[in-house]
N, C-alpha and C positions, 0 to 999 in steps of 0.2 A: 756745971755740966759733967756728965759722966765721961769716962775714958772711951766708952763704947761709941760715943757720938763722933769722936775724932779718929775712928778706925779707918783703915785704908779703903775698905769697900764704900764707906760713907763719903770719904773724900773723892773717890772715883765717881760716885753718883753726882756730887756737886760739880765736878769738872765736866762731866757729860752734859749737865744742864747748861753750864757756861758755854760749852762748845756749840750746843744746839742754838742758843741765843745768838752767839757770834756769827754762826753760819747763816742764820736767818737774816741777820743784818747785812751780811756781806753779799748774799745771793738774792737780793731783791730782784724780782723779774723786771727787766728793762728791755726796751726795744733793741733788737740786735743792730749793730753798727753796719748795716747793709744798705748803702745808698747807691744811687745811680749817678752821683755827681761826676764820677770819672767814667761812667758807663755810657754816656751819650755825648755827642759832640755839642759844644757850646753854641746855641743858636744865635748868640749876640755877636759872634765874630763875623766880620764882613768879608774877609779874605784871608788867605794863608800866605806865609812868607814864601820866598823863592825856594825852588827845589835845591837840595844839597848836591854837592859835586859827587859824581859817580865814577867808578873805576871803568876805564875803557874795556870793552870786551876783547877777548883773545881768540884768534883763529887757530885752527889746528885740531888734532884729534883730542877727544876728551878722555880723561882718566876713567878707569873702571869705577862704576857706582858702588859705594859702600853704604849699606843701609844701617840705620841706627838701631840699637837694641829695642826689643819690645818692652811694653810697660812692666811686665812681670820681672824682667831682667834688670830694670833700673834700680839703683840703691834707694832705700827708704830711710831718709834721715829722721823724719818725724811724720806724724799723722795730723793733718789739719782738721780743725773743727768745722762744723757745718752750721750755717744759719740761713734760713729761707728769706728771700727778699719779699717785698710787697708785691701784690698781684700786678700792680701797674708797671713795675720795673722788671718783671720776669724776663722780658726779651731784650732788655737794654744791652746786655753783654754780647749776645750773638748778633744783634742788629748793628752794633758799632763795628764789630769785626767784619761783618759782611759788607758794610759801606767802605771800609778801608780796602777790602779785597776787590770790590768793584772799582774803586779809584785806581788801584794799581793795574787792574785788568790783565792783559797779556804782555805788559811791558817786561823786558828782561830784568833780572835782578840788578840792583845797584852795585853789588859787590858780593864776594864770597870770602869765607875765612875758614881756617882749619880749627876743628873742635876735637874733643876726645873720641876714642874708639875709631879714629881714622875717618870720621864723618866730616863732610864739608858742607855746612848749611848755606842756603841762599839768604841774602838780606836786602830789604827795601826800607827806605826812610822817606816818609812823606814830608811835604814842606812844613807842616805843622809840628813835626817831631815825632809822629807815630811810627813805631818800628815794627817790622814783621820779619820773622825768621821761619824758614821751612827746611826740614831735613827729611830725606827719604826713609820710609819704613815699609814693611810688608803691607801691601794693599793700597799704597798711595803715599801721601806726604803728611807729616805731623807739623802743624803750623802753630807758632807762638806769636801772640799779639801783645804790644806794650803801649801804655800811655806815654805822652811826652815826658821825658826825664825820669821815668819809673824804671826800677831795676827788677820789679816783679811783673808777671803777666796779668792782664785782666781776663784773658781767655786762651785756652789751649785746645786745639782741635786735632783729633786723630781720625782715621777712616771710619770709626764707629760712633764716637761720642764727642761732645764739646763740653768743656768745663769752665765755668765762670768763677772768678775770684774777686774778693774785696776785703781789705783789711787783714790779709793773711789767713783768710778762711775760704772754704768752698761755699758759694752762695747759690749756685744753680748748676744743673747738669742737663744737657740736651741730648736726645738720641740722634740717630743719623738723619731722621726726617725733620729735625728741628723741634720736636715736641719736648716740652719741659717735663722732666721726671718729677714724680711726687717726692716728698721728703724721705720716705723709707727707701725708695729705689735709689735716690741720689746719695744717701749715706752709705749705701753698699758700694758706691764708686769712689769713695773718698780715698781709698788706698792708692788707686792709679792716679787720681787727681793730685795727691800729695807728692808722688814720685815725679809727675810732670812739672809740678810747681818748682821743686828743687832743681830739676834739669833746666828749666827756663831761667832761673836766677844765674846758674852757672854759665849758661850759654850767653846771657846778656853780658856778663863780666868778660867772657872770652872775646866777644865781639868788640868790646872797648879796648882790651889789652893787646890783642893779636893784630898782626898786619892784615889789612884788607887787600884783596887782589881782584883783578878782573875775571869775570865769568867766561868760561870757554863756550864759544857760540854753538858749536856742534852739540855739546852736552845739554845746553838749555833747549835747543831745538828738539832733542830726543825726549825731554821730560816735561816741557811746558804743557803738553796736552793733558797730563794727569792733573796738574794744578788747575788748569782751566776747567776740567770736568768737575772737580770738587767745587769750584766757585759756581758753576752753572747749577750744580745740585742744590746749593744753598739758595740760589735765586728761585728755583722752582719751588722749594719748600716754603720760601717766604710768600710766594704768590698763593700757595695752596693752604697755608695755615692761617685761619682767620684771626687768631690772637696776635700772631706776629704781624699780620697785615694791618691790624688795627693800631698796633704800637707804631709801625712805620708811618701810618697816616697822621698820628699825633705829633711826630717829630720830622715831618717832611722838610722843614726849613733847614735841617742839618745838611741836606745834600748840596745846598748852594755853596757851602764852605769849601767843598772839594771839587767844584765844577772845573775850575781852571786847571788844577793838577790832573784831573781825569782826562782832559783834552790833551795835555802834554804827554801823559803816559800813552794814550792811544796813538799819538803821532810817533812816539818812540817804538811802539809795537809795529807800526807800519814800516818804519825805516828798517827795523830788524828783518821783517818779512821780505823786504826788497833785497837786502843784503844776502839773505838765505837763498833767494831765488837765483842769485848770482854765484851760488856755491861758495859764499864767504870769500870771494876774491877781492883783493885790494885791501885798503886800510879800513878798520872798523869805523862805522859812521859815528858822528857826535850826536848822541841821542837827545841831549838837552843843551841848547845853545845859550840860554840866558846865564848871566853870571850869578854867583851865589849871593852877592849883596843886593841885587836889584834886577828887575826884568827889562827895564827900558830907561832911556834918558828923558829929561824934561821935568819941568816943575810939577806937573800933575803926577808923574811917576814918583817923584820924591815925596810929595804929600801923601800919596797912597802908601809909599813905603813907610813913612813915619807912622801913619795910622796902623799899618800892619805891625810895626814894631811895638806900638803901644798895646795893641791887642795881644801880642805875644807876651808882653810884660804882665798884662792883666791875667792872662791864662796861667802864666808861671806863678803869679801871686796866688791864684786860686789853688793851684797844685800844691804850693807851699803850705797854704792854710789847711788843705786836706791832709797833708803829711803831718802838720802840727796837731790837727784833731785826732788823727790816727795815733800819734805819739801819746797824746793825752789819754786816749782810750786805753792804749797799752799800759800807760803808767797807772791808771785806775785799776786795771786788771792786775797789774803787779802788786799794787797796794792790797787789793782784796786777797790775792794769793799769799802775801806776806802775813796778813791777819790770820788767814786760815792756818798758815804754817805756825804762827805763834800759839794759836789755840791747840794745834796738833802737838806742839812742843810741850805745852802745859799738860795736855793729856798724856803725853809720853812720860813726863816726870811722875805723874800720878801712877801710871802703869808700872814704872820702874820701882816706885816705893812699894806698891802692892807686890810686885815681883820679888823685891828684896825681903819683905816680911814673909811672903810665901816660901822663899828660899830658906829663911831662918827656921820657920816651922818645919819645913821639909827636912832641914839638916838635923833638927832635934828629933824628929820622927825617925830619920835614918839612923841617928845614934842609938836611940832606944831599940830600934829594930836590929841594929848590929849587935848590941849587948844581948838582946833576947836570942838572937841567932847564935852568938858565941856560947851562951849558957845552954841552949838547946843542943848545940854541937858537942859541948863537953859531956852533957848527959848522954847524948847519942854515942860518943866515943866510949864512955864507961859501959853502956849497954852492949856496945859492940865487943869490948874486951871480955865481959862476962859471957856473952853469947859465944865468943870465940873459944873461951876456956871450956864451956859446956860442950861445944861442938867437938873440941879436941878429945875430951873425955869420952864422949859418946863415940867418936871416931875410933879411939883405941879399943873400946869395948866391942864395937862392931867389927874391928879388925881381928880381935881375938876370936870372936865367934866365926868370922869368915875363915880364919886359919884352921880352927877345929873342924868346921864343916868341910874345908878343903882336904884335911887329912882323912876324914871319913869317906869323902868322895873318892880320894885316891885309893883307899883300901878296897872300896867297893869296885872300883874300876879294875884293880888288879885281880880280884876274885872273878869278876865277869870275864876278864881276858883269859884267866886260867880255864874257866869253864868253857869258854868259847873255843880255846885251843883244843881241849879234850874232845869237845863235840865235833870239831873239825876233823880231828884224827879218826874218830870213830866213823864219821861220815865218809872219810877217804877210804877206810878199810872196806866199808859196805859197798862203796862205789867200785872198788877194785874187784871184790867178789862178784858183784853183778856184771862187771865187764867180762870177767873170765867166763861166767856162765853164758853170757850172751855170745861170746866168741865160740864156745863149744857148740852151742845151739846153731849158730850160723854155719860152722864147719859141717855139722851133720846135715843141715838143710842143703848145703852146697853139694855134699856127696850124693844125697838122694837125687838132686837135680842132675848131677853128672851122669848117674846110672840111668835115669829116665831119658836123658838126652841121648846116651849111647844106644839105648833100646830103640828110641825113635829113629835114630840114624840107621840102625840095622834093618828095621822094618821098612824104612823108606828105600834102602838099597835093594831089599828083596822085592819090593813092589816095583821098583824101576827095572830090575832084571826081568821080572815076569812081564812087565809091560813091553819091554823090548822084544822078548820072545814072541809075545802075542802080535806085536806089530810086524815082525818078520814073517810069521805064519800068514797073517792077513795079507801081507804084501805078496807072498808066493801064491796064495789063493787068487789074489786079484790078477796076477800075471797069467796064471793058468786060465782063469775065466776070460781074460782079454784074448788070449790065444785061441780059445774055443770059439768065442764070439767072432773073431776074425775069420776063422775057417768057415763057420756056418754062413757068414755073410758072403764070403767069396763063392761058396757053392751056390747060394741063392742067386747071386749076381750072374753066374755062368748059366744057370737054368733059365733065368729071365732073358738073357741075351739070346739063347737058342730059341726060346719061344717067340721072341720078337722077330727073329730072322725067318722062322717058319711062317709066322703070320704075314710078313711082308711078301714072301714068295707066293702064298695062297692068294693074297689080295691082288698081286700082279697077274696071277693066272686068271682070276675072276674078271679082272678088267679086260684082259685080252679076249676072253671068251665073249664077253658082252659086246666088245667092239666088233668082233667077227660076226656076231648075230645081227648087229645093227647094219652092217654092210650087206649082208645077205638079204635082208628084208627090203632094202632100198632098191627100186628098179634102176636098171642101168640106162643112163642117157646115151644120146648119140655122141659118140666120141668126137665127131666133127664139130658139134655145137657146144658141148659142155666140157668144162674142165673141172675135174673133181677137186674140191677144196682140200687144203692141207689140214689134216686133223692132228692136233698136238697130242702126244701120248698122255694118258691119264697120270695124274700126280699120285705117286704111291702114298698109301696111308702112313700116318705117323706111327712110329713104334711106341708102345706104352712105356712109360718110365717105371723102373723098378721102385717099389714102395720101400721106405726106410723102416727097418725093423727096430722095434723098441729095444734100447740097451738096458741090460740089467743094472740096477743101482748097487754100488758097493756097500757091504755091510759096515756099520760104524765099528771102529776099534776102540777098545777100552784103554789102550795105552795113552801115555802123556801126549796131548795134542802137539803136533809139530806144524810148522809153517808149510802149507802145500806148495808143491812145485808149480811153475808157471803153466804146465800142461796137465795138471792133475784135475780130478773132478770128472763129471759126466761129459761135459763138452770137450774136455781134453782127451778122454778116452776115444770119443767118436772121431776126433780129428786124427788121433793116432791110427785108427783102423783105416781111414781113407788115405792116410799118408803111407801106409805099408804097401809095398809092391804086390801086385796080384801074381800069385805063383802059377796059376793056370793060364 
């Protein structure tokens, strides 16, 4: 054979083929170890042993309720596998727990014990050894159900779901209404189911190891309604679910096994209710009177007790066989896991050989790559040295050119600065000459303006003097005209007064003459019979009022207008005439 046939990839292919064959042999499909042997009460049992001793209840105030952590807050030690049960046994787990719950009924817990997180669960133990623990959580109680002598639960119920276990695996999940979830939905709940499973194991160990104590009566009175409500909800679900109802019909004989204990528990519940109605006064009642070793005396009772003991022994033998079978299954699983591990170890060795060869090849390639890199780096360094020398020479040449150009630029700058200074000097001289010419022109213009202003001032003074003279002459003329007008008005007023007086006298004379003529024309009556009426003298005629003469308007003056006096103007002159005293 060629060496190529024994190469690492070829060996890896052979190992993979071997692993595939081994796994196929180890993982043959087998029916899952999910049985209801522990999931239903044995119908062959005729009676249960006597009830265990319970701790007497305690009167007094109850301690504050401490709730257990939620499922998400519980530690996850491992994740259990999932295996679906047969369709016939799907309701075996919840039905068994429901029967145990109905057997206990409203009876007070047999004892309480301290657990982690400050939680104090309640505990019940039936005569057949079935144990039930309940701890408070948000929304109700989380209840754990155990087979006789078992350390693992067969069912855990929280306010939302119920989880069934068998052989260390999750076998079924029920929703709140008691419906069985399908495999996909159930596998989604395996995380919480695994956390509950580990807590149930730990709680079972704590109940065995720690001291049991009596339950505080007032605390049980406050919380038993919640547990009773959850039990009633299961009963309603069982009646409304046809699949569960059919399973219960096929296993109805199981109920007879717990009939005696159900009656004793009901009696204990009634005794507690009576004590509660008495406000828990006096000593706590003895809920269960029968002794632990037997319920009554007599030969019949002893025979019945012997039969019960034999049945317990048979039941314990069945449980031991179930444990042995589970151990065998676990051993077979461990053997299969060991075989898988061996194949995986062989595969790992092949992979390691392949990895080592690949590492050698990779090391050789890396060595060659390093050598090539070193050679390339040496050549690159040489090229860098040559390039650096060339760059230095070029830099020196460029520097010399730059220095020459710098000297030329400096010379040009000096020339430009000299020309610029000369141009600035000439510009300054020109600006100085222009400023002097502008100053002379401004002085001349100012002198012309001064002379013109002086002439305007002289003309304005002359005009003002002429205006004042004209105003004085006009004022004198106005005074003279006012005096003439006053004299004429007075003369006219005197003439009018004389004429009015003459007219009054003439009118009075005419009236007197007319009155005398009237008297003469009237015949004289008999003085003895008539009395002459009194005639009022005639009213003298009103004198005509003198007419107002139009006043001459003053001529406008050309002088500078001045603010008129309060009595100036035509109205003022007329008022002045009437205000003057009449000389005549």
